[in-house]
Every structure is written in C-alpha cells, then in structure tokens.
N, C-alpha and C positions, 0 to 999 in steps of 0.2 A: 767709970765715966768714958764716954766715947769721944776721942780727940779728932776724929775724922772731920774735915771741912764739910759744911753743908751746901756750899756752892761751888760750882765748877771752876770759877775764876780763882778760887784759892787752893786748888789741888796741887798745883806746882809752884815751885819758888821761881822768882825771876831768873835765877841762874839756869834752873831746869827748862824754863820756857825758851831761853836763848839757845841752850844746847839742842832742843828739839828744832828750833828754827833753823840753826846751822846744818843740822842733819837734813831736813827738808831741802834747803838750799843746795847741799852737796849731792842729793840724790839725782841721778841721771834720769830717773823716771818721773821726776815731778815735772808736771806741766803747769807753767804760769801763762795764761793767755795775755797777749798784749792787745792794744786798743784796735789794731787791724783785725785780729782774730775775732774779737768781740762783735764787729760789724760785718763779719764775712756771712755770705749767703750759704744756707745749708741746703744741699740737694738730698732729698730723702727719696731713695728709691726702695719700693717695697719688695719683699721676697728675696732677702739675702739667704743664700745656702751655704752650709758648712762643708768644705771639700778638702781633700788632701792634695797638694800641689808639689811636685818636685821642681825646685829651682836650682840653678847653678849657685855654687858658694859665693861667687864674687857678686852676682846680681842680687842676692838676698842680703848680703853685707852692705851693698850700696843703699838699698831701701832702708835698712835698719839704722844706718848711720846717723839719722835725724832722730831717732828714738821713737817714742810711742806713735802710733798711727801708720806704722809701715804698711800694714795690710790694706788700709784705706787708699794709700798712695799707690800701692800695686793695682787695686782695683781701678783707680782713677786712670791710670796709664792704659789698662786693658779696655776701659770704657771709651777713651779717647781713640784708641786704634779701631775699635769696632765702629764708632761713629764716622771716622775718616774713610773706612772701607765702604760704608753706606753711601757715600756721596758720589 
C-alpha cells in the first residue's frame, strides 16, 4: 500500500513547514519585496551584455552589502554617470 500523501499540502508536517519558513527567513539571499518595491517602476533596457569587469575589493563589497541585485545597482550607477556626462 502507498502511504505517500496525494496532495502537496500534506507532504510536510507543521513542524517541517515551520523549519522551512525559519530557514527561508534566515537566508541572506531571500528577497521579500515590500510595498514600495511592488509599486516601483521598472526600467527595461534591451541589449544587456555579459562582460568581465575588474573592480576594487572595497567597491565590490560596498555594492554587495545589500545582497542580491548588486550588479543591477552597479549598472544603475554607471548609467547615471553616463547620463550626467551627456548633459
């Protein structure tokens, strides 16, 4: 006889679900958007290119300190610089 639950809701016990939830909450790579993020405008720029870029350790550490999205933040700073130079 097969004792495996037939629906996903019953695969984990409440204790297992709580353990999973704690692990997700403690994971520094977990991104939980807040209300401001949900309403933020997204700038879509076509044509991204993968490159290798050498950065000073302290500069990279500064961008990485806020977690995921550091490459996007670096790109935003570079874009702002280019736009400021065009003025």
